[in-house]
Structures are given as structure tokens and as C-alpha cells.
C-alpha positions as CSV (number, residue, x, y, z in Angstrom):
1,M,111.1,80.8,109.4
2,I,112.1,81.1,105.7
3,D,110.9,78.8,103.0
4,E,114.2,77.5,101.6
5,R,112.9,76.3,98.2
6,A,115.6,76.9,95.7
7,G,113.3,78.7,93.3
8,K,113.5,76.0,90.7
9,E,111.9,76.7,87.4
10,L,111.8,80.4,88.3
11,F,113.0,81.0,84.7
12,E,111.5,78.0,83.1
13,H,110.3,80.3,80.3
14,P,112.5,83.3,80.5
15,Q,111.3,86.3,78.6
16,S,113.3,87.4,75.6
17,I,115.8,84.5,75.9
18,P,116.2,82.4,72.7
19,P,114.9,78.8,73.2
20,N,118.3,77.3,72.5
21,C,120.0,79.4,75.2
22,T,120.9,77.5,78.4
23,S,119.1,79.1,81.3
24,G,120.6,78.5,84.7
25,Q,118.5,78.6,87.8
26,P,118.9,81.5,90.2
27,S,120.7,81.2,93.5
28,R,119.1,82.6,96.6
29,T,122.5,83.5,98.1
30,E,123.8,85.2,95.0
31,L,120.6,87.2,94.6
32,L,120.9,88.4,98.2
33,D,124.5,89.3,97.7
34,L,123.6,91.3,94.6
35,L,121.1,93.3,96.6
36,V,123.7,94.1,99.1
37,E,126.2,95.2,96.4
38,L,123.5,97.3,94.7
39,E,122.7,99.0,98.1
40,N,126.4,99.7,98.7
41,D,126.7,101.3,95.2
42,G,123.6,103.5,95.8
43,Y,121.5,101.9,93.1
44,D,118.1,103.5,92.8
45,F,115.2,102.9,90.4
46,V,111.5,103.7,90.7
47,C,109.3,101.4,88.6
48,P,106.9,103.3,86.3
49,T,103.8,102.1,84.6
50,P,104.2,99.7,81.6
51,S,103.1,102.5,79.2
52,T,105.7,104.9,80.6
53,H,108.4,102.2,80.6
54,G,107.6,101.4,77.0
55,R,107.7,105.1,75.9
56,V,111.0,105.7,77.6
57,I,112.9,102.8,76.1
58,A,111.4,103.5,72.7
59,R,113.4,106.7,72.5
60,P,116.1,106.7,69.9
61,D,119.0,106.9,72.4
62,R,117.6,104.1,74.6
63,G,118.0,101.0,72.4
64,E,120.7,99.4,74.5
65,A,122.0,99.6,78.1
66,Q,124.8,101.9,79.1
67,N,125.0,101.1,82.8
68,V,123.7,98.9,85.6
69,R,120.4,100.9,86.0
70,D,119.6,100.4,82.3
71,V,119.9,96.7,82.7
72,L,118.3,96.1,86.1
73,G,115.8,98.9,86.0
74,W,114.9,99.6,82.4
75,S,115.3,95.9,81.3
76,L,117.6,96.9,78.4
77,S,120.1,94.4,77.0
78,A,123.8,95.2,77.3
79,A,126.7,94.5,75.0
80,P,129.5,92.5,76.6
81,G,131.9,94.7,78.5
82,I,129.5,97.6,79.2
83,L,129.1,96.6,82.8
84,P,132.0,96.4,85.3
85,S,133.6,93.0,84.8
86,A,133.1,91.7,88.3
87,F,129.5,92.8,88.4
88,E,128.8,91.3,85.0
89,T,130.2,88.0,86.3
90,A,128.1,88.2,89.4
91,L,124.9,88.8,87.4
92,R,125.7,85.9,85.1
93,D,126.4,83.6,88.0
94,A,123.2,84.5,89.7
95,G,121.2,83.9,86.5
96,V,120.0,87.5,86.4
97,V,121.3,88.0,82.9
98,M,121.7,85.5,80.1
99,P,123.6,85.9,76.8
100,D,121.5,85.8,73.7
101,N,122.7,84.2,70.4
102,D,124.8,87.3,69.7
103,G,126.4,87.4,73.1
104,W,124.4,90.4,74.4
105,L,123.3,90.2,78.0
106,V,119.5,90.0,78.4
107,P,118.1,90.8,81.9
108,R,115.7,88.4,83.4
109,L,114.7,90.4,86.6
110,R,114.3,94.0,87.7
111,V,115.3,95.7,90.9
112,S,113.3,98.7,92.2
113,R,113.5,100.7,95.4
114,V,110.4,101.1,97.6
115,D,110.4,102.5,101.2
116,D,114.2,102.8,101.0
117,T,114.9,99.1,100.4
118,L,115.4,97.1,97.2
119,F,113.1,94.5,95.7
120,W,113.6,91.9,93.0
121,H,110.6,91.5,90.6
122,S,109.9,90.6,87.0
123,R,111.6,92.3,84.1
124,Y,109.7,94.4,81.6
125,P,107.5,93.5,79.8
126,T,105.5,91.5,82.3
127,T,103.8,89.3,79.8
128,A,104.3,85.9,81.5
129,L,101.3,84.4,83.2
130,D,103.3,84.1,86.5
131,S,105.1,87.5,86.4
132,V,106.0,88.9,89.9
133,F,104.4,92.3,90.2
134,L,105.8,95.5,91.4
135,G,104.7,98.8,90.0
136,P,103.5,102.4,90.7
137,D,100.6,101.0,92.7
138,S,103.1,99.5,95.1
139,Y,104.4,102.9,96.1
140,R,100.9,104.2,96.9
141,F,100.2,100.9,98.7
142,A,103.3,101.3,100.9
143,H,102.5,104.9,101.9
144,F,98.9,103.9,102.7
145,I,100.0,101.0,104.9
146,V,102.4,103.2,106.9
147,D,99.8,105.8,107.4
148,R,97.0,103.4,108.5
149,M,98.7,100.5,110.3
150,N,99.1,99.8,114.0
151,P,102.9,99.7,114.6
152,K,102.3,97.3,117.5
153,A,101.1,94.6,115.2
154,R,103.1,91.4,116.0
155,T,101.7,89.1,113.3
156,I,101.3,90.3,109.7
157,L,99.9,88.6,106.7
158,D,100.7,89.8,103.2
159,Y,98.2,87.9,100.9
160,G,98.8,88.0,97.2
161,A,102.2,89.3,98.0
162,G,103.8,89.5,94.6
163,A,107.3,90.9,95.3
164,G,106.3,91.4,99.0
165,V,106.2,95.2,99.1
166,G,103.1,95.5,101.4
167,G,104.2,93.0,104.0
168,I,107.8,94.0,104.1
169,V,107.0,97.7,104.4
170,A,104.5,96.9,107.2
171,A,107.0,94.7,109.1
172,R,109.7,97.3,108.8
173,H,107.4,99.8,110.5
174,A,106.2,97.4,113.2
175,D,107.7,96.3,116.5
176,D,109.5,93.0,115.8
177,A,106.6,91.5,113.8
178,L,106.6,88.1,112.1
179,L,105.5,88.3,108.5
180,T,103.6,85.6,106.6
181,I,104.1,86.0,102.9
182,A,101.3,84.2,101.0
183,D,100.8,83.8,97.3
184,I,99.6,81.4,94.7
185,N,102.8,81.9,92.6
186,P,106.0,80.0,93.7
187,K,108.1,82.5,91.8
188,A,106.6,85.4,93.8
189,L,107.2,83.6,97.1
190,F,110.9,82.9,96.1
191,L,111.6,86.6,95.2
192,A,109.5,88.0,98.1
193,S,111.4,85.9,100.6
194,I,114.7,87.2,99.3
195,N,113.4,90.7,99.4
196,A,112.2,90.2,103.0
197,E,115.5,88.7,104.1
198,H,117.4,91.6,102.5
199,A,115.1,94.0,104.4
200,G,115.9,92.3,107.7
201,V,112.3,91.0,108.2
202,R,111.4,87.8,110.0
203,H,109.1,85.9,107.8
204,R,107.7,82.6,106.5
205,T,106.2,81.8,103.1
206,V,103.1,79.8,102.3
207,E,101.7,78.8,98.9
208,V,97.9,79.0,98.9
209,S,95.2,79.8,96.4
210,Q,92.9,81.9,98.7
211,P,93.1,83.8,102.1
212,A,90.9,81.2,103.8
213,D,93.7,78.6,103.2
214,V,96.2,80.5,105.4
215,D,96.7,79.1,108.9
216,G,96.7,81.4,111.9
217,R,95.3,84.7,113.0
218,F,96.9,88.1,112.4
219,D,97.0,91.5,113.9
220,L,97.4,93.0,110.4
221,M,96.6,91.7,106.9
222,V,97.8,93.7,104.0
223,T,96.7,92.9,100.4
224,H,96.9,94.4,97.0
225,P,94.6,92.3,94.8
226,P,94.8,92.2,91.0
227,F,92.1,94.4,89.7
228,M,92.2,94.6,85.9
229,I,89.9,92.9,83.4
230,D,92.5,90.7,81.8
231,T,91.4,88.5,78.9
232,E,94.7,86.5,79.3
233,R,93.8,85.7,82.9
234,R,97.3,86.5,84.2
235,A,97.3,85.8,87.9
236,Y,99.2,89.0,88.9
237,R,96.8,91.2,86.9
238,D,93.3,89.6,86.5
239,G,90.8,90.7,89.1
240,G,88.0,88.4,87.9
241,D,84.3,89.4,87.6
242,L,82.7,92.5,88.8
243,Y,84.7,94.6,86.3
244,G,87.9,93.3,87.9
245,A,86.8,93.8,91.6
246,A,85.8,90.2,92.4
247,L,89.1,89.3,94.0
248,S,89.2,92.5,96.0
249,R,85.7,91.7,97.4
250,D,86.5,88.0,98.1
251,W,89.9,88.7,99.7
252,V,88.3,91.2,102.1
253,M,85.5,88.8,103.0
254,Q,87.9,85.9,103.7
255,G,90.5,88.2,105.3
256,I,88.3,89.6,108.0
257,D,88.0,86.0,109.4
258,L,91.8,85.9,109.8
259,L,92.0,89.0,112.0
260,N,92.6,88.9,115.8
261,P,90.3,91.1,117.9
262,G,91.4,94.7,117.2
263,G,93.2,93.6,114.0
264,R,93.2,95.5,110.8
265,L,92.9,94.6,107.1
266,I,94.5,97.2,104.8
267,M,93.8,96.8,101.1
268,H,94.9,98.9,98.1
269,T,93.2,98.1,94.9
270,G,91.7,99.6,91.7
271,V,88.0,99.7,91.0
272,S,85.9,100.4,87.9
273,I,83.4,103.3,88.2
274,V,80.3,102.4,86.2
275,D,77.5,104.9,85.8
276,G,79.1,106.9,88.6
277,R,79.0,104.0,91.0
278,D,82.0,102.3,92.7
279,V,81.3,98.6,92.0
280,L,83.5,97.4,94.9
281,L,82.1,99.7,97.5
282,D,78.6,98.6,96.5
283,A,79.7,95.0,96.8
284,L,81.3,95.4,100.2
285,G,78.3,97.3,101.5
286,D,76.1,94.4,100.6
287,R,78.4,91.7,102.1
288,L,80.2,93.1,105.3
289,P,78.5,92.3,108.6
290,A,76.6,95.1,110.2
291,V,78.4,94.7,113.5
292,G,81.8,93.8,114.7
293,L,83.7,95.7,112.0
294,E,84.6,99.3,111.1
295,L,85.2,100.2,107.5
296,D,87.2,103.2,106.1
297,Y,87.1,103.5,102.3
298,L,89.0,106.2,100.5
299,E,89.5,107.1,96.8
300,L,93.2,107.7,96.6
301,D,93.4,108.6,92.9
302,P,90.3,109.1,90.8
303,D,91.8,108.2,87.5
304,I,94.5,105.5,86.9
305,F,95.3,103.3,83.8
306,G,93.1,105.4,81.6
307,D,94.6,103.7,78.5
308,E,92.8,100.5,79.5
309,L,89.5,102.2,78.7
310,D,90.2,101.8,75.0
311,R,89.7,98.0,75.4
312,P,86.3,96.5,74.7
313,A,86.1,94.9,78.1
314,Y,85.9,98.4,79.6
315,A,83.2,99.7,77.3
316,D,80.9,100.5,80.3
317,V,83.6,101.9,82.6
318,E,83.9,105.7,83.1
319,R,87.2,105.5,84.9
320,I,89.4,103.3,87.0
321,A,90.1,104.6,90.5
322,A,92.7,103.6,93.1
323,V,91.1,103.0,96.5
324,G,92.4,102.3,100.0
325,T,90.3,100.2,102.4
326,V,90.8,99.7,106.1
327,V,88.6,97.1,108.0
328,R,89.0,97.0,111.7
329,R,87.7,94.1,113.8
330,T,86.0,95.5,116.9
331,D,84.3,92.4,118.2
332,A,85.9,89.6,120.3
333,A,85.7,86.9,117.7
């Protein structure tokens, strides 16, 4: 059930690698083997916000990697010989690190632990247009899914999957479910599929540009839409109009048509609060059908990404809140 694309061009424009440096393509098998080795060695890293990450590595004693966690977690470059020889070779062979012009090893991916399993995702800083997201919201999303899902779900869709955290966590807490991993980004599908296989989750991947393009019906859909106002229009970050809430609104409206009777859509996202009003809640209230659905809407954190409010695009926004949404289909459609 796995999409076996080799992940070509995953590092077509690798971050922080000189343009004259040969960039090998990643191997699915080698990336899987590395996750197993990291698990066996007890590797652990919790991915912080970009601002926290930047502050930590800016400290005077954090200019270069001293161990595996510095490389694969904090995205610090390592001098040759710092890492165990066999592991350094494995990282090179898998295309996870590449030497720069001075021979230093520059990481091209990160590994973080969520729900007691490891996930490949994009290295810091995530400036590329097609970066594969995993961050602090992913942990809140995972907890919300486990708390609100039906463990008897047999078919699960993770739309806009990124590194696959939502769907993989849901499938690990379900009874032998088949997970469909859907995203617009081939790099995300490649890494999410590896993460799912490592987690022991049966899955398939589909490359689509909107939920309505996904074939099939599902007992559970989980989604974590981008929700920022992003002038660079990065797919993993930009939530579109409505102060960044347009994708959240649209994915809910399309997603409810993919649910089996009794199915649930669980969404974690961020919303702008403007003049005391939640712009997404207002939009859903105007759009959701009056019958056949039940909606639970919770503010999970009243104030996230406060540093974004300094940007002109947020001039009208009082705060950005993290919200959790559960839509249940109660009709027989």
C-alpha cells in the first residue's frame, strides 16, 4: 500500500549546501535503517518553535555540533570525526548530511520524537517553499487526536500531512486502520511514508491539491492546515485569506463530504482573533449545514506565535490562538 517513489529531487535545493557541492538523493531503505538505529540508541529530540531554536543555537557554546542530537535535532554542522565513524558513514550514504567546501558535515533533515516514535522532517531553518513541517503544534495536535478520536476507526485520512504526525498517531491508536497520507508536496509524502513505515502503520500516499481530490470515504480525517499569513506563500505555512484561516475553513467544508456516517473530522489549527472575534469560528458558523453534523470547537491555547504580531500583515490581529475542532457526521449520507 506504500507509494514507492524514490523521493527524487527531495534535496534539489538543499538548504545551507554550497551550489558546487554534489547532492546525492536519499534512500528510503537507508532512512528507515537510520530511524531504527536512532531508536536503538535512545535518540530523543522535541522540536521547538523557530524562535526558540534560533535563540538556542545562537548561544556562544552552540556554534557547532558535539553529538548526534546536535546534528539531527538542532541542525548544527559537525566537524569530520565528531560523530561515530560508522554512523557518520551511514548519514553520508543516506544523504542526510553533506560536506561543505571545508569538509564540515551539514545536516539536511531533522529527526524529532512525537508520541514515542521518530519522524523525519525538514532541517532548521525551514525557509524552503516545500519544507516538510513538524513543530510544537504537532505535539498539541497529537494529544488532541488521541483524546478525541474513535479507536474503532478503520479508515483514516491525514490531509495536508506534512511529516505525517497526525495520521500516524491516529493509526497507532486505532484498531488495525489503513491510513491515507495526502499532501500537495511530494517531499512530504516521501518522508511521511518512511515515518509511517517505521511506526508500523499500514498506509498509502496520494498527491492532491485539495481534500475533494481524495478518493474514498473515511471513518476519521485528521488535518492540521497551515494558518499563518505568509507573504512568501510557503505551502507548509500560508493559510491564505481570512487572516490565514481560509484553508482551515475550506478543508473542513470539503472534508465533511469525505466522512462515513458516524465519521469524525479532527482539526488543529491557529486562528487570528480580530476585535475579539474568532474569524474561523465565525466562518464555520456561516458555512456548516444546520443538520447532519455536530461541531465541537475548543480554544486550546489563547496566545501562540506572538512574535508574528510585529509584522504589518497582522496589524489588525489581537492574538493568534490554537484551536481544536471536531466535526461528527450524524446523518446517513
